[in-house]
All heavy atoms as a GROMACS GRO file, in nm:
protein
  610
    1MET      N    1   3.959   3.863   1.360
    1MET     CA    2   3.844   3.806   1.426
    1MET      C    3   3.848   3.655   1.412
    1MET      O    4   3.868   3.602   1.303
    1MET     CB    5   3.716   3.863   1.364
    1MET     CG    6   3.592   3.809   1.429
    1MET     SD    7   3.445   3.903   1.382
    1MET     CE    8   3.400   3.815   1.234
    2GLU      N    9   3.832   3.586   1.520
    2GLU     CA   10   3.835   3.441   1.520
    2GLU      C   11   3.698   3.387   1.479
    2GLU      O   12   3.595   3.430   1.529
    2GLU     CB   13   3.870   3.390   1.660
    2GLU     CG   14   3.889   3.241   1.665
    2GLU     CD   15   3.934   3.195   1.802
    2GLU    OE1   16   4.010   3.268   1.867
    2GLU    OE2   17   3.891   3.087   1.843
    3GLN      N   18   3.700   3.292   1.383
    3GLN     CA   19   3.574   3.233   1.337
    3GLN      C   20   3.536   3.118   1.430
    3GLN      O   21   3.620   3.038   1.470
    3GLN     CB   22   3.589   3.182   1.194
    3GLN     CG   23   3.458   3.132   1.138
    3GLN     CD   24   3.466   3.116   0.988
    3GLN    OE1   25   3.562   3.155   0.925
    3GLN    NE2   26   3.363   3.058   0.932
    4ALA      N   27   3.410   3.112   1.465
    4ALA     CA   28   3.361   3.007   1.553
    4ALA      C   29   3.350   2.877   1.474
    4ALA      O   30   3.322   2.876   1.355
    4ALA     CB   31   3.226   3.046   1.610
    5PHE      N   32   3.371   2.767   1.544
    5PHE     CA   33   3.353   2.634   1.487
    5PHE      C   34   3.235   2.571   1.559
    5PHE      O   35   3.234   2.560   1.682
    5PHE     CB   36   3.478   2.549   1.506
    5PHE     CG   37   3.459   2.406   1.465
    5PHE    CD1   38   3.459   2.371   1.332
    5PHE    CD2   39   3.438   2.309   1.560
    5PHE    CE1   40   3.439   2.239   1.293
    5PHE    CE2   41   3.418   2.177   1.523
    5PHE     CZ   42   3.419   2.142   1.390
    6HIS      N   43   3.134   2.534   1.483
    6HIS     CA   44   3.016   2.474   1.542
    6HIS      C   45   3.005   2.328   1.498
    6HIS      O   46   3.037   2.295   1.385
    6HIS     CB   47   2.889   2.549   1.500
    6HIS     CG   48   2.885   2.689   1.549
    6HIS    ND1   49   2.860   2.720   1.681
    6HIS    CD2   50   2.903   2.806   1.485
    6HIS    CE1   51   2.863   2.852   1.695
    6HIS    NE2   52   2.890   2.906   1.578
    7ARG      N   53   2.959   2.246   1.588
    7ARG     CA   54   2.938   2.104   1.560
    7ARG      C   55   2.797   2.083   1.506
    7ARG      O   56   2.707   2.163   1.529
    7ARG     CB   57   2.957   2.022   1.686
    7ARG     CG   58   3.099   2.025   1.737
    7ARG     CD   59   3.112   1.932   1.859
    7ARG     NE   60   3.249   1.905   1.889
    7ARG     CZ   61   3.327   1.982   1.964
    7ARG    NH1   62   3.278   2.093   2.015
    7ARG    NH2   63   3.451   1.950   1.986
    8PHE      N   64   2.779   1.968   1.439
    8PHE     CA   65   2.648   1.928   1.389
    8PHE      C   66   2.546   1.930   1.503
    8PHE      O   67   2.435   1.978   1.488
    8PHE     CB   68   2.659   1.786   1.333
    8PHE     CG   69   2.616   1.772   1.190
    8PHE    CD1   70   2.628   1.875   1.098
    8PHE    CD2   71   2.563   1.652   1.147
    8PHE    CE1   72   2.588   1.859   0.967
    8PHE    CE2   73   2.522   1.635   1.016
    8PHE     CZ   74   2.536   1.738   0.927
    9SER      N   75   2.585   1.875   1.616
    9SER     CA   76   2.492   1.867   1.729
    9SER      C   77   2.448   2.007   1.774
    9SER      O   78   2.332   2.028   1.811
    9SER     CB   79   2.553   1.790   1.846
    9SER     OG   80   2.671   1.854   1.891
   10GLU      N   81   2.537   2.105   1.768
   10GLU     CA   82   2.502   2.242   1.806
   10GLU      C   83   2.405   2.303   1.706
   10GLU      O   84   2.315   2.377   1.744
   10GLU     CB   85   2.629   2.327   1.817
   10GLU     CG   86   2.718   2.285   1.931
   10GLU     CD   87   2.854   2.352   1.928
   10GLU    OE1   88   2.898   2.394   1.818
   10GLU    OE2   89   2.916   2.362   2.033
   11LEU      N   90   2.424   2.273   1.577
   11LEU     CA   91   2.331   2.323   1.475
   11LEU      C   92   2.192   2.264   1.498
   11LEU      O   93   2.093   2.336   1.494
   11LEU     CB   94   2.381   2.289   1.335
   11LEU     CG   95   2.285   2.326   1.221
   11LEU    CD1   96   2.259   2.476   1.217
   11LEU    CD2   97   2.339   2.277   1.088
   12PHE      N   98   2.186   2.135   1.523
   12PHE     CA   99   2.057   2.072   1.546
   12PHE      C  100   1.990   2.131   1.670
   12PHE      O  101   1.869   2.157   1.669
   12PHE     CB  102   2.072   1.920   1.557
   12PHE     CG  103   2.068   1.851   1.423
   12PHE    CD1  104   2.171   1.866   1.331
   12PHE    CD2  105   1.961   1.772   1.388
   12PHE    CE1  106   2.168   1.805   1.208
   12PHE    CE2  107   1.956   1.710   1.264
   12PHE     CZ  108   2.060   1.727   1.173
   13ALA      N  109   2.066   2.155   1.774
   13ALA     CA  110   2.010   2.219   1.894
   13ALA      C  111   1.961   2.360   1.861
   13ALA      O  112   1.853   2.400   1.905
   13ALA     CB  113   2.114   2.221   2.006
   14GLN      N  114   2.036   2.434   1.784
   14GLN     CA  115   1.999   2.570   1.744
   14GLN      C  116   1.868   2.568   1.665
   14GLN      O  117   1.787   2.660   1.674
   14GLN     CB  118   2.111   2.632   1.661
   14GLN     CG  119   2.091   2.775   1.625
   14GLN     CD  120   2.112   2.870   1.742
   14GLN    OE1  121   2.167   2.834   1.844
   14GLN    NE2  122   2.067   2.992   1.726
   15LEU      N  123   1.849   2.462   1.586
   15LEU     CA  124   1.727   2.448   1.506
   15LEU      C  125   1.611   2.390   1.586
   15LEU      O  126   1.500   2.377   1.534
   15LEU     CB  127   1.755   2.358   1.384
   15LEU     CG  128   1.847   2.418   1.278
   15LEU    CD1  129   1.891   2.311   1.178
   15LEU    CD2  130   1.779   2.534   1.207
   16GLY      N  131   1.636   2.354   1.712
   16GLY     CA  132   1.531   2.299   1.796
   16GLY      C  133   1.501   2.154   1.766
   16GLY      O  134   1.391   2.105   1.793
   17LEU      N  135   1.600   2.083   1.712
   17LEU     CA  136   1.586   1.942   1.677
   17LEU      C  137   1.664   1.856   1.775
   17LEU      O  138   1.757   1.906   1.840
   17LEU     CB  139   1.638   1.918   1.536
   17LEU     CG  140   1.568   1.995   1.424
   17LEU    CD1  141   1.647   1.983   1.294
   17LEU    CD2  142   1.426   1.943   1.406
   18PRO      N  143   1.630   1.726   1.785
   18PRO     CA  144   1.711   1.638   1.869
   18PRO      C  145   1.857   1.646   1.824
   18PRO      O  146   1.887   1.636   1.705
   18PRO     CB  147   1.652   1.499   1.842
   18PRO     CG  148   1.511   1.526   1.801
   18PRO     CD  149   1.517   1.656   1.723
   19SER      N  150   1.946   1.666   1.919
   19SER     CA  151   2.085   1.692   1.883
   19SER      C  152   2.181   1.582   1.926
   19SER      O  153   2.302   1.596   1.914
   19SER     CB  154   2.131   1.825   1.942
   19SER     OG  155   2.116   1.824   2.082
   20ASP      N  156   2.124   1.470   1.974
   20ASP     CA  157   2.211   1.356   2.004
   20ASP      C  158   2.238   1.280   1.875
   20ASP      O  159   2.173   1.302   1.772
   20ASP     CB  160   2.148   1.265   2.109
   20ASP     CG  161   2.016   1.205   2.061
   20ASP    OD1  162   1.937   1.276   1.995
   20ASP    OD2  163   1.993   1.086   2.089
   21GLU      N  164   2.336   1.191   1.877
   21GLU     CA  165   2.378   1.122   1.756
   21GLU      C  166   2.264   1.046   1.690
   21GLU      O  167   2.245   1.054   1.567
   21GLU     CB  168   2.493   1.025   1.787
   21GLU     CG  169   2.550   0.959   1.663
   21GLU     CD  170   2.669   0.871   1.690
   21GLU    OE1  171   2.732   0.884   1.797
   21GLU    OE2  172   2.700   0.788   1.603
   22SER      N  173   2.183   0.975   1.768
   22SER     CA  174   2.075   0.898   1.707
   22SER      C  175   1.967   0.991   1.649
   22SER      O  176   1.909   0.961   1.544
   22SER     CB  177   2.015   0.800   1.807
   22SER     OG  178   1.953   0.868   1.914
   23GLY      N  179   1.940   1.102   1.714
   23GLY     CA  180   1.844   1.198   1.662
   23GLY      C  181   1.889   1.259   1.530
   23GLY      O  182   1.809   1.276   1.438
   24ILE      N  183   2.017   1.292   1.522
   24ILE     CA  184   2.074   1.348   1.399
   24ILE      C  185   2.068   1.245   1.287
   24ILE      O  186   2.023   1.275   1.176
   24ILE     CB  187   2.218   1.397   1.422
   24ILE    CG1  188   2.217   1.518   1.516
   24ILE    CG2  189   2.286   1.432   1.289
   24ILE    CD1  190   2.354   1.558   1.566
   25ARG      N  191   2.108   1.122   1.317
   25ARG     CA  192   2.105   1.016   1.215
   25ARG      C  193   1.962   0.993   1.166
   25ARG      O  194   1.938   0.977   1.046
   25ARG     CB  195   2.163   0.887   1.269
   25ARG     CG  196   2.313   0.890   1.286
   25ARG     CD  197   2.365   0.755   1.335
   25ARG     NE  198   2.503   0.762   1.371
   25ARG     CZ  199   2.604   0.744   1.285
   25ARG    NH1  200   2.578   0.720   1.158
   25ARG    NH2  201   2.728   0.753   1.327
   26HIS      N  202   1.868   0.991   1.259
   26HIS     CA  203   1.727   0.969   1.223
   26HIS      C  204   1.677   1.082   1.133
   26HIS      O  205   1.610   1.057   1.032
   26HIS     CB  206   1.640   0.956   1.348
   26HIS     CG  207   1.495   0.941   1.317
   26HIS    ND1  208   1.441   0.825   1.268
   26HIS    CD2  209   1.393   1.030   1.325
   26HIS    CE1  210   1.312   0.843   1.248
   26HIS    NE2  211   1.281   0.966   1.282
   27PHE      N  212   1.706   1.205   1.168
   27PHE     CA  213   1.663   1.319   1.088
   27PHE      C  214   1.718   1.310   0.946
   27PHE      O  215   1.644   1.326   0.848
   27PHE     CB  216   1.707   1.451   1.153
   27PHE     CG  217   1.663   1.572   1.075
   27PHE    CD1  218   1.539   1.629   1.098
   27PHE    CD2  219   1.744   1.627   0.978
   27PHE    CE1  220   1.497   1.739   1.025
   27PHE    CE2  221   1.704   1.737   0.904
   27PHE     CZ  222   1.579   1.793   0.929
   28ILE      N  223   1.847   1.283   0.934
   28ILE     CA  224   1.909   1.276   0.802
   28ILE      C  225   1.852   1.159   0.723
   28ILE      O  226   1.818   1.173   0.605
   28ILE     CB  227   2.062   1.269   0.814
   28ILE    CG1  228   2.114   1.405   0.866
   28ILE    CG2  229   2.127   1.233   0.681
   28ILE    CD1  230   2.260   1.408   0.902
   29ALA      N  231   1.836   1.043   0.786
   29ALA     CA  232   1.780   0.927   0.717
   29ALA      C  233   1.638   0.953   0.671
   29ALA      O  234   1.597   0.910   0.563
   29ALA     CB  235   1.786   0.804   0.808
   30THR      N  236   1.562   1.024   0.751
   30THR     CA  237   1.422   1.053   0.718
   30THR      C  238   1.409   1.151   0.602
   30THR      O  239   1.316   1.140   0.522
   30THR     CB  240   1.351   1.112   0.842
   30THR    OG1  241   1.356   1.017   0.948
   30THR    CG2  242   1.206   1.146   0.813
   31HIS      N  243   1.503   1.243   0.588
   31HIS     CA  244   1.489   1.351   0.490
   31HIS      C  245   1.585   1.342   0.373
   31HIS      O  246   1.593   1.435   0.292
   31HIS     CB  247   1.503   1.486   0.560
   31HIS     CG  248   1.399   1.507   0.664
   31HIS    ND1  249   1.265   1.521   0.635
   31HIS    CD2  250   1.408   1.513   0.799
   31HIS    CE1  251   1.196   1.536   0.746
   31HIS    NE2  252   1.281   1.532   0.848
   32THR      N  253   1.654   1.231   0.360
   32THR     CA  254   1.749   1.209   0.251
   32THR      C  255   1.684   1.123   0.144
   32THR      O  256   1.612   1.030   0.178
   32THR     CB  257   1.876   1.140   0.304
   32THR    OG1  258   1.934   1.221   0.404
   32THR    CG2  259   1.978   1.116   0.196
   33PRO      N  260   1.706   1.144   0.018
   33PRO     CA  261   1.785   1.254  -0.039
   33PRO      C  262   1.700   1.377  -0.068
   33PRO      O  263   1.586   1.366  -0.112
   33PRO     CB  264   1.839   1.195  -0.168
   33PRO     CG  265   1.732   1.099  -0.212
   33PRO     CD  266   1.671   1.046  -0.084
   34LEU      N  267   1.756   1.490  -0.041
   34LEU     CA  268   1.693   1.616  -0.076
   34LEU      C  269   1.720   1.641  -0.224
   34LEU      O  270   1.836   1.637  -0.266
   34LEU     CB  271   1.752   1.729   0.010
   34LEU     CG  272   1.692   1.868  -0.008
   34LEU    CD1  273   1.543   1.868   0.029
   34LEU    CD2  274   1.766   1.969   0.077
   35PRO      N  275   1.616   1.661  -0.304
   35PRO     CA  276   1.636   1.682  -0.449
   35PRO      C  277   1.731   1.798  -0.477
   35PRO      O  278   1.732   1.899  -0.407
   35PRO     CB  279   1.495   1.713  -0.501
   35PRO     CG  280   1.402   1.654  -0.399
   35PRO     CD  281   1.475   1.669  -0.267
   36GLY      N  282   1.810   1.782  -0.582
   36GLY     CA  283   1.909   1.882  -0.618
   36GLY      C  284   1.852   2.018  -0.654
   36GLY      O  285   1.921   2.119  -0.644
   37ASP      N  286   1.725   2.022  -0.698
   37ASP     CA  287   1.665   2.149  -0.737
   37ASP      C  288   1.597   2.222  -0.622
   37ASP      O  289   1.537   2.327  -0.641
   37ASP     CB  290   1.566   2.129  -0.852
   37ASP     CG  291   1.449   2.039  -0.814
   37ASP    OD1  292   1.459   1.963  -0.716
   37ASP    OD2  293   1.346   2.045  -0.885
   38VAL      N  294   1.610   2.168  -0.500
   38VAL     CA  295   1.549   2.231  -0.382
   38VAL      C  296   1.661   2.288  -0.295
   38VAL      O  297   1.752   2.216  -0.253
   38VAL     CB  298   1.467   2.128  -0.299
   38VAL    CG1  299   1.414   2.191  -0.172
   38VAL    CG2  300   1.354   2.070  -0.383
   39GLU      N  301   1.655   2.418  -0.272
   39GLU     CA  302   1.752   2.481  -0.182
   39GLU      C  303   1.730   2.426  -0.041
   39GLU      O  304   1.616   2.398  -0.003
   39GLU     CB  305   1.734   2.633  -0.180
   39GLU     CG  306   1.769   2.700  -0.311
   39GLU     CD  307   1.918   2.698  -0.341
   39GLU    OE1  308   1.998   2.704  -0.246
   39GLU    OE2  309   1.952   2.690  -0.460
   40LEU      N  310   1.836   2.414   0.036
   40LEU     CA  311   1.826   2.359   0.170
   40LEU      C  312   1.718   2.428   0.251
   40LEU      O  313   1.631   2.364   0.310
   40LEU     CB  314   1.960   2.367   0.242
   40LEU     CG  315   1.960   2.320   0.388
   40LEU    CD1  316   1.928   2.171   0.397
   40LEU    CD2  317   2.092   2.350   0.454
   41ALA      N  318   1.719   2.560   0.254
   41ALA     CA  319   1.623   2.636   0.336
   41ALA      C  320   1.480   2.626   0.283
   41ALA      O  321   1.386   2.655   0.356
   41ALA     CB  322   1.665   2.782   0.345
   42ASP      N  323   1.463   2.582   0.159
   42ASP     CA  324   1.330   2.569   0.100
   42ASP      C  325   1.271   2.429   0.116
   42ASP      O  326   1.160   2.404   0.070
   42ASP     CB  327   1.334   2.605  -0.049
   42ASP     CG  328   1.368   2.751  -0.073
   42ASP    OD1  329   1.339   2.834   0.016
   42ASP    OD2  330   1.424   2.782  -0.179
   43ALA      N  331   1.344   2.340   0.180
   43ALA     CA  332   1.293   2.204   0.200
   43ALA      C  333   1.164   2.209   0.282
   43ALA      O  334   1.152   2.292   0.373
   43ALA     CB  335   1.398   2.118   0.271
   44PRO      N  336   1.069   2.125   0.250
   44PRO     CA  337   0.936   2.134   0.313
   44PRO      C  338   0.931   2.095   0.460
   44PRO      O  339   0.832   2.123   0.526
   44PRO     CB  340   0.851   2.039   0.228
   44PRO     CG  341   0.948   1.942   0.170
   44PRO     CD  342   1.074   2.019   0.149
   45PHE      N  343   1.036   2.036   0.511
   45PHE     CA  344   1.033   1.988   0.650
   45PHE      C  345   1.077   2.091   0.753
   45PHE      O  346   1.070   2.066   0.873
   45PHE     CB  347   1.114   1.858   0.666
   45PHE     CG  348   1.249   1.860   0.601
   45PHE    CD1  349   1.357   1.920   0.662
   45PHE    CD2  350   1.266   1.800   0.477
   45PHE    CE1  351   1.481   1.921   0.602
   45PHE    CE2  352   1.391   1.799   0.416
   45PHE     CZ  353   1.499   1.860   0.479
   46TRP      N  354   1.122   2.208   0.710
   46TRP     CA  355   1.163   2.313   0.805
   46TRP      C  356   1.044   2.397   0.846
   46TRP      O  357   0.954   2.423   0.768
   46TRP     CB  358   1.268   2.406   0.744
   46TRP     CG  359   1.393   2.343   0.696
   46TRP    CD1  360   1.443   2.347   0.570
   46TRP    CD2  361   1.487   2.268   0.773
   46TRP    NE1  362   1.562   2.278   0.564
   46TRP    CE2  363   1.591   2.228   0.687
   46TRP    CE3  364   1.493   2.229   0.906
   46TRP    CZ2  365   1.700   2.152   0.729
   46TRP    CZ3  366   1.601   2.153   0.948
   46TRP    CH2  367   1.703   2.116   0.861
   47THR      N  368   1.048   2.444   0.969
   47THR     CA  369   0.951   2.545   1.011
   47THR      C  370   0.996   2.678   0.948
   47THR      O  371   1.112   2.691   0.906
   47THR     CB  372   0.949   2.562   1.164
   47THR    OG1  373   1.076   2.616   1.207
   47THR    CG2  374   0.920   2.430   1.236
   48PRO      N  375   0.910   2.778   0.945
   48PRO     CA  376   0.953   2.908   0.892
   48PRO      C  377   1.076   2.964   0.966
   48PRO      O  378   1.166   3.020   0.903
   48PRO     CB  379   0.830   2.997   0.910
   48PRO     CG  380   0.715   2.900   0.901
   48PRO     CD  381   0.765   2.775   0.970
   49ALA      N  382   1.081   2.949   1.096
   49ALA     CA  383   1.195   3.000   1.173
   49ALA      C  384   1.323   2.924   1.139
   49ALA      O  385   1.430   2.986   1.126
   49ALA     CB  386   1.167   2.991   1.323
   50GLN      N  387   1.315   2.794   1.124
   50GLN     CA  388   1.433   2.715   1.088
   50GLN      C  389   1.482   2.754   0.949
   50GLN      O  390   1.603   2.772   0.928
   50GLN     CB  391   1.400   2.564   1.091
   50GLN     CG  392   1.378   2.510   1.229
   50GLN     CD  393   1.319   2.370   1.226
   50GLN    OE1  394   1.243   2.333   1.136
   50GLN    NE2  395   1.354   2.290   1.327
   51ALA      N  396   1.390   2.767   0.854
   51ALA     CA  397   1.427   2.805   0.718
   51ALA      C  398   1.495   2.941   0.715
   51ALA      O  399   1.596   2.960   0.647
   51ALA     CB  400   1.304   2.805   0.629
   52THR      N  401   1.443   3.035   0.792
   52THR     CA  402   1.502   3.168   0.799
   52THR      C  403   1.643   3.162   0.856
   52THR      O  404   1.736   3.226   0.802
   52THR     CB  405   1.414   3.262   0.883
   52THR    OG1  406   1.287   3.276   0.818
   52THR    CG2  407   1.477   3.399   0.900
   53MET      N  408   1.661   3.088   0.962
   53MET     CA  409   1.794   3.075   1.022
   53MET      C  410   1.893   3.017   0.921
   53MET      O  411   2.003   3.070   0.903
   53MET     CB  412   1.788   2.986   1.147
   53MET     CG  413   1.918   2.977   1.224
   53MET     SD  414   2.011   2.831   1.178
   53MET     CE  415   2.144   2.835   1.298
   54LEU      N  416   1.855   2.910   0.852
   54LEU     CA  417   1.944   2.847   0.754
   54LEU      C  418   1.974   2.944   0.640
   54LEU      O  419   2.090   2.959   0.600
   54LEU     CB  420   1.880   2.719   0.700
   54LEU     CG  421   1.867   2.606   0.801
   54LEU    CD1  422   1.777   2.496   0.745
   54LEU    CD2  423   2.002   2.551   0.842
   55ARG      N  424   1.874   3.010   0.588
   55ARG     CA  425   1.892   3.104   0.478
   55ARG      C  426   1.984   3.220   0.519
   55ARG      O  427   2.075   3.257   0.446
   55ARG     CB  428   1.755   3.157   0.435
   55ARG     CG  429   1.754   3.229   0.303
   55ARG     CD  430   1.612   3.263   0.257
   55ARG     NE  431   1.544   3.143   0.209
   55ARG     CZ  432   1.442   3.083   0.273
   55ARG    NH1  433   1.394   3.132   0.384
   55ARG    NH2  434   1.386   2.974   0.222
   56ASP      N  435   1.961   3.275   0.637
   56ASP     CA  436   2.042   3.388   0.684
   56ASP      C  437   2.186   3.348   0.706
   56ASP      O  438   2.278   3.425   0.674
   56ASP     CB  439   1.984   3.444   0.814
   56ASP     CG  440   1.852   3.517   0.794
   56ASP    OD1  441   1.812   3.540   0.677
   56ASP    OD2  442   1.788   3.549   0.896
   57GLU      N  443   2.208   3.231   0.761
   57GLU     CA  444   2.346   3.190   0.790
   57GLU      C  445   2.426   3.170   0.662
   57GLU      O  446   2.544   3.205   0.657
   57GLU     CB  447   2.346   3.063   0.875
   57GLU     CG  448   2.291   3.083   1.014
   57GLU     CD  449   2.364   3.190   1.093
   57GLU    OE1  450   2.488   3.195   1.091
   57GLU    OE2  451   2.295   3.271   1.159
   58ILE      N  452   2.363   3.115   0.559
   58ILE     CA  453   2.433   3.095   0.433
   58ILE      C  454   2.453   3.230   0.363
   58ILE      O  455   2.561   3.260   0.314
   58ILE     CB  456   2.355   2.998   0.342
   58ILE    CG1  457   2.358   2.856   0.400
   58ILE    CG2  458   2.411   2.997   0.200
   58ILE    CD1  459   2.495   2.792   0.412
   59ALA      N  460   2.350   3.311   0.357
   59ALA     CA  461   2.357   3.440   0.288
   59ALA      C  462   2.463   3.531   0.349
   59ALA      O  463   2.533   3.602   0.278
   59ALA     CB  464   2.221   3.509   0.290
   60ASP      N  465   2.474   3.528   0.480
   60ASP     CA  466   2.568   3.615   0.550
   60ASP      C  467   2.706   3.553   0.566
   60ASP      O  468   2.796   3.616   0.620
   60ASP     CB  469   2.515   3.652   0.688
   60ASP     CG  470   2.387   3.733   0.681
   60ASP    OD1  471   2.360   3.792   0.575
   60ASP    OD2  472   2.314   3.736   0.781
   61ASP      N  473   2.720   3.427   0.522
   61ASP     CA  474   2.844   3.351   0.545
   61ASP      C  475   2.882   3.363   0.693
   61ASP      O  476   2.996   3.390   0.729
   61ASP     CB  477   2.956   3.400   0.455
   61ASP     CG  478   3.071   3.299   0.448
   61ASP    OD1  479   3.048   3.179   0.472
   61ASP    OD2  480   3.185   3.341   0.420
   62ALA      N  481   2.782   3.346   0.777
   62ALA     CA  482   2.796   3.365   0.921
   62ALA      C  483   2.866   3.246   0.986
   62ALA      O  484   2.906   3.150   0.920
   62ALA     CB  485   2.657   3.386   0.981
   63ASP      N  486   2.875   3.253   1.118
   63ASP     CA  487   2.945   3.150   1.196
   63ASP      C  488   2.895   3.009   1.168
   63ASP      O  489   2.971   2.914   1.172
   63ASP     CB  490   2.928   3.176   1.346
   63ASP     CG  491   3.009   3.295   1.394
   63ASP    OD1  492   3.096   3.343   1.318
   63ASP    OD2  493   2.984   3.341   1.506
   64TRP      N  494   2.766   2.997   1.140
   64TRP     CA  495   2.707   2.865   1.121
   64TRP      C  496   2.718   2.815   0.977
   64TRP      O  497   2.680   2.702   0.947
   64TRP     CB  498   2.560   2.869   1.161
   64TRP     CG  499   2.539   2.892   1.306
   64TRP    CD1  500   2.516   3.013   1.368
   64TRP    CD2  501   2.539   2.795   1.411
   64TRP    NE1  502   2.500   2.995   1.503
   64TRP    CE2  503   2.515   2.863   1.532
   64TRP    CE3  504   2.556   2.657   1.413
   64TRP    CZ2  505   2.508   2.797   1.655
   64TRP    CZ3  506   2.550   2.592   1.534
   64TRP    CH2  507   2.527   2.660   1.654
   65ALA      N  508   2.766   2.897   0.884
   65ALA     CA  509   2.763   2.863   0.741
   65ALA      C  510   2.831   2.730   0.710
   65ALA      O  511   2.779   2.651   0.631
   65ALA     CB  512   2.826   2.975   0.660
   66GLU      N  513   2.946   2.705   0.768
   66GLU     CA  514   3.019   2.582   0.738
   66GLU      C  515   2.939   2.457   0.778
   66GLU      O  516   2.928   2.362   0.700
   66GLU     CB  517   3.155   2.582   0.807
   66GLU     CG  518   3.239   2.462   0.768
   66GLU     CD  519   3.379   2.468   0.827
   66GLU    OE1  520   3.428   2.577   0.860
   66GLU    OE2  521   3.440   2.360   0.839
   67VAL      N  522   2.883   2.457   0.896
   67VAL     CA  523   2.809   2.340   0.940
   67VAL      C  524   2.674   2.330   0.868
   67VAL      O  525   2.624   2.221   0.843
   67VAL     CB  526   2.796   2.334   1.094
   67VAL    CG1  527   2.697   2.435   1.147
   67VAL    CG2  528   2.761   2.195   1.142
   68VAL      N  529   2.616   2.443   0.827
   68VAL     CA  530   2.494   2.440   0.745
   68VAL      C  531   2.527   2.377   0.610
   68VAL      O  532   2.450   2.295   0.558
   68VAL     CB  533   2.433   2.581   0.729
   68VAL    CG1  534   2.321   2.581   0.626
   68VAL    CG2  535   2.380   2.631   0.864
   69ASP      N  536   2.641   2.410   0.553
   69ASP     CA  537   2.686   2.346   0.429
   69ASP      C  538   2.703   2.196   0.447
   69ASP      O  539   2.668   2.117   0.359
   69ASP     CB  540   2.818   2.406   0.381
   69ASP     CG  541   2.803   2.542   0.315
   69ASP    OD1  542   2.691   2.575   0.272
   69ASP    OD2  543   2.904   2.614   0.308
   70GLN      N  544   2.756   2.154   0.561
   70GLN     CA  545   2.772   2.011   0.588
   70GLN      C  546   2.637   1.942   0.596
   70GLN      O  547   2.621   1.829   0.546
   70GLN     CB  548   2.850   1.990   0.718
   70GLN     CG  549   2.995   2.031   0.709
   70GLN     CD  550   3.065   2.029   0.844
   70GLN    OE1  551   3.007   1.992   0.946
   70GLN    NE2  552   3.191   2.068   0.845
   71LEU      N  553   2.539   2.007   0.656
   71LEU     CA  554   2.405   1.952   0.662
   71LEU      C  555   2.347   1.940   0.522
   71LEU      O  556   2.286   1.839   0.487
   71LEU     CB  557   2.314   2.039   0.750
   71LEU     CG  558   2.168   1.998   0.757
   71LEU    CD1  559   2.152   1.857   0.812
   71LEU    CD2  560   2.090   2.098   0.840
   72ASN      N  561   2.367   2.041   0.440
   72ASN     CA  562   2.320   2.038   0.302
   72ASN      C  563   2.375   1.917   0.228
   72ASN      O  564   2.302   1.845   0.162
   72ASN     CB  565   2.360   2.168   0.232
   72ASN     CG  566   2.298   2.184   0.096
   72ASN    OD1  567   2.186   2.141   0.071
   72ASN    ND2  568   2.373   2.245   0.007
   73VAL      N  569   2.504   1.893   0.241
   73VAL     CA  570   2.569   1.779   0.175
   73VAL      C  571   2.513   1.647   0.231
   73VAL      O  572   2.481   1.556   0.154
   73VAL     CB  573   2.722   1.785   0.194
   73VAL    CG1  574   2.789   1.656   0.150
   73VAL    CG2  575   2.779   1.903   0.116
   74ALA      N  576   2.498   1.639   0.361
   74ALA     CA  577   2.448   1.516   0.423
   74ALA      C  578   2.308   1.482   0.376
   74ALA      O  579   2.274   1.364   0.356
   74ALA     CB  580   2.451   1.529   0.576
   75LEU      N  581   2.224   1.584   0.357
   75LEU     CA  582   2.086   1.560   0.316
   75LEU      C  583   2.074   1.528   0.167
   75LEU      O  584   1.970   1.482   0.121
   75LEU     CB  585   1.999   1.680   0.348
   75LEU     CG  586   1.967   1.698   0.496
   75LEU    CD1  587   1.902   1.833   0.522
   75LEU    CD2  588   1.878   1.585   0.546
   76ARG      N  589   2.179   1.548   0.091
   76ARG     CA  590   2.176   1.518  -0.052
   76ARG      C  591   2.242   1.384  -0.084
   76ARG      O  592   2.230   1.335  -0.196
   76ARG     CB  593   2.240   1.630  -0.132
   76ARG     CG  594   2.157   1.757  -0.117
   76ARG     CD  595   2.208   1.871  -0.196
   76ARG     NE  596   2.143   1.995  -0.155
   76ARG     CZ  597   2.021   2.033  -0.194
   76ARG    NH1  598   1.952   1.957  -0.275
   76ARG    NH2  599   1.972   2.148  -0.154
   77ALA      N  600   2.308   1.325   0.012
   77ALA     CA  601   2.370   1.195  -0.008
   77ALA      C  602   2.262   1.089  -0.025
   77ALA      O  603   2.156   1.098   0.035
   77ALA     CB  604   2.462   1.161   0.109
   78SER      N  605   2.292   0.991  -0.105
   78SER     CA  606   2.192   0.885  -0.123
   78SER      C  607   2.244   0.752  -0.078
   78SER      O  608   2.356   0.734  -0.047
   78SER     CB  609   2.147   0.879  -0.267
   78SER     OG  610   2.256   0.871  -0.356
   0.00000   0.00000   0.00000
């Protein structure tokens, strides 16, 4: 089975967020740094649906897991 490769912009679109480069940069700048003791899906800025999607993708190691991991790292950078 071939694993899908998703871009950051596709993840942001899937989450219902602005998915252009400036929108992504703004989102990350606004929400960085995410404290180390807060799981990505538990961050207070997600809607319940967004949090569920992020949690499910990581738990299932689904198609989106790699790019969700990249988002996690980006939000923890200072």
